[in-house]
C-alpha positions in Angstrom: 103.7 99.4 99.9 100.4 100.1 101.4 99.1 97.4 103.6 96.9 99.1 106.4 94.4 102.1 106.1 91.9 104.0 108.0 88.6 105.5 107.3 87.2 107.9 109.7 85.0 110.1 107.7 81.2 110.1 107.9 79.2 108.5 105.0 77.9 112.2 104.0 81.5 113.4 103.8 82.5 110.4 101.9 79.8 110.8 99.3 80.2 114.5 98.9 84.0 114.1 98.4 83.5 111.2 95.8 80.5 112.5 93.9 78.3 109.4 94.7 74.8 108.7 95.8 73.9 108.3 99.6 76.0 105.7 101.4 74.8 103.3 104.2 75.9 104.3 107.6 79.3 102.9 108.7 81.4 103.5 111.8 85.0 104.8 111.8 87.7 102.1 110.8 91.0 102.8 112.5 92.9 99.7 111.3 91.7 98.2 108.1 93.8 95.4 106.8 93.9 93.1 103.5 91.0 90.7 103.1 88.8 93.1 104.9 86.0 94.9 102.9 86.8 98.4 101.6 84.8 101.1 99.9 85.5 101.3 96.1 84.1 103.9 93.8 83.9 103.3 90.1 82.3 104.9 86.8 78.7 104.1 86.7 76.4 103.3 84.0 75.9 106.0 81.3 73.0 108.3 82.2 70.5 109.8 79.8 71.0 113.5 78.9 69.4 115.7 81.7 69.7 113.1 84.3 70.8 114.4 87.8 71.7 111.0 89.1 75.5 110.6 90.0 77.6 108.9 87.2 79.6 107.0 89.8 78.7 104.0 92.0 80.2 102.7 95.2 80.5 99.1 96.3 82.2 97.1 99.0 85.1 95.0 97.7 87.5 92.6 99.5 90.9 94.2 99.8 93.1 91.6 97.8 92.3 91.4 94.2 91.6 87.9 92.6 91.8 87.9 88.8 88.9 86.6 87.0 90.8 83.8 85.5 91.8 82.3 89.0 90.5 78.8 89.6 91.7 78.5 93.3 92.3 81.7 95.3 94.4 79.7 97.8 97.0 79.1 95.1 97.4 82.9 94.7 99.4 85.3 96.4 97.4 88.3 98.3 97.3 91.1 95.8 96.5 93.9 98.0 99.0 96.3 96.1 99.8 96.7 92.5 102.9 98.4 91.2 101.7 101.1 89.0 104.7 101.1 86.7 104.1 97.7 85.5 100.4 96.9 86.3 99.3 97.2 82.7 102.0 94.5 81.7 100.9 92.0 84.5 98.3 89.4 83.8 96.9 89.8 87.2 96.2 93.4 86.6 96.1 94.5 83.1 92.4 93.8 82.6 91.4 96.0 85.7 93.8 98.7 84.5 91.9 99.0 81.1 88.5 98.6 82.4 87.9 98.7 86.0 90.1 101.6 87.5 88.7 102.7 90.8 89.1 105.2 93.5 89.5 104.1 97.2 88.7 106.7 99.9 90.9 106.7 103.0 91.6 109.2 105.9 95.2 108.1 105.7 97.6 104.8 105.8 100.0 103.2 108.0 103.7 102.6 107.1 106.6 100.9 108.8 110.2 102.1 108.9 112.9 99.3 109.2 115.2 100.1 112.0 118.5 98.4 113.1 118.2 95.5 115.3 115.3 94.0 113.5 112.9 96.7 114.8 110.2 98.8 113.0 108.7 102.1 113.8 105.0 102.6 112.8 103.8 105.8 111.1 100.3 107.2 110.5 100.4 109.2 107.4 97.5 111.6 107.0 96.6 114.5 104.7 98.1 117.8 106.4 94.9 119.6 105.4 92.8 116.7 107.0 89.8 115.0 105.5 89.7 112.3 102.8 92.1 111.3 100.0 91.5 109.1 97.1 93.7 106.4 96.3 94.1 104.8 93.0 92.7 101.4 92.8 91.8 98.5 90.5 88.6 96.4 90.9 87.9 92.8 89.7 84.9 90.6 90.1 85.8 86.8 90.8 83.2 84.2 90.1 83.4 81.2 92.4 82.9 77.5 91.0 79.6 77.6 92.7 78.3 80.6 90.8 78.6 83.2 93.4 80.7 86.3 92.7 83.0 88.5 94.8 84.3 92.0 94.0 87.9 92.4 95.0 90.2 95.3 94.8 94.1 96.4 95.0 95.7 99.7 95.8 98.1 101.1 93.1 101.5 102.1 94.6 104.4 104.4 93.2 107.8 105.6 94.4 107.6 107.5 97.6 107.9 111.2 97.7 111.2 112.7 98.9 109.6 113.3 102.5 108.4 109.8 103.0 111.5 108.0 101.5 113.1 107.8 105.0 110.1 105.6 106.1 109.6 103.4 102.8 110.4 103.4 99.3 106.8 103.0 98.1 103.5 104.9 98.7 99.9 104.6 97.4 99.0 106.7 94.4 96.9 109.6 95.3 94.3 110.9 92.7 93.3 114.5 93.2 89.5 115.6 92.9 90.3 117.5 89.7 91.4 114.0 88.1 88.7 111.8 89.4 86.7 111.9 86.3 89.8 111.1 84.1 91.1 108.3 86.2 87.5 106.4 86.3 87.0 107.0 82.7 87.7 103.5 81.2 85.4 103.9 78.2 87.5 106.5 76.3 90.8 106.6 78.1 93.4 103.9 77.9 95.9 103.4 80.7 98.6 105.4 78.8 96.1 108.4 78.8 96.1 108.4 82.7 99.7 107.3 83.2 100.8 110.8 84.5 98.4 110.6 87.4 100.3 107.6 88.8 102.9 109.7 90.4 104.0 110.4 94.0 102.2 113.0 96.1 103.7 116.4 96.5 106.2 116.5 99.4 104.6 117.4 102.6 101.1 116.3 101.4 101.1 113.8 104.2 101.8 114.5 107.8 103.9 111.7 109.4 102.9 110.7 112.8 105.0 108.1 114.7 102.6 105.8 116.6 102.9 102.9 119.0 103.1 99.1 118.0 99.4 98.8 118.9 98.8 99.3 115.1 100.8 96.0 114.5 97.9 93.9 115.6 94.9 94.0 113.3 92.7 93.2 116.5 93.3 96.7 117.7 90.8 98.9 116.1 90.3 101.9 118.6 91.5 105.4 118.0 94.3 105.0 120.5 96.5 103.4 117.6 96.8 106.8 116.0 98.0 108.6 119.2 101.4 110.1 118.7 104.2 108.0 120.1 107.8 109.0 120.5 109.7 107.4 117.6 112.0 104.6 118.7 115.7 105.9 119.0 118.6 104.3 117.0 121.3 103.5 119.4 125.0 104.1 118.6 125.8 100.5 118.4 122.9 99.8 116.1 123.7 102.7 113.9 127.2 101.1 113.4 125.9 97.7 112.7 125.3 96.4 109.2 121.4 96.2 108.6 120.3 92.6 108.1 118.6 92.1 104.7 115.5 90.1 105.1 113.0 88.8 102.7 109.5 90.4 102.9 107.1 88.3 105.0 103.4 88.6 105.7 102.7 90.7 108.8 101.0 89.1 111.7 99.4 86.2 109.8 96.8 88.7 108.3 98.1 88.5 104.8 96.3 85.2 104.2 93.4 84.8 101.8 91.0 83.0 104.0 
């Protein structure tokens, strides 16, 4: 699962990393949640031979994919993640998997580890080498009954790498720079041709930083939410207790469409 991200790089760093044209100025974003706008990069229109214009385009999309065939988004769950193993088979994602694969630049993401006693420990996961990382995404444009259009997106997930498994069993799919062109090429490459790219990141790719519960509230948007915080200890009585199995619930009310 990937339900919170952060984007801290400058527009110049972001455009250079993704191979797109100049981007408008934007401030660092420390706590980005579903339904908020995120930057999405896709293959652009084919250029004439000899053109020096970038062949990729960047746009802002609502984080939470709305399939084109949706009549009323309020009747749909918030599709901010898509399982990479089955996305091509799902009605909500299969068209985007074939025609609108995307890259979503982030500085890292947050994940929560379940602890005994109905507690959770938040972690900030960032590339050990620093800088940006590109997550595999899907983009879909939804047309409202009135005619206006909204670009929407989801992040693809896969099984967690061995070092992250103690926090969560899922993680976002990371696309390496050398694979950007292949992933974005929906003209000549089918989903099966890029299936091997949808794999866990190499162990130790992400640094795991325990952080405080400040990140739990989407209203907290300052850099202090990424400060290292001593991980919550597990007491002997909690270790002996049988964990309570709970159904997944929306977090802090932020997982609503509108």
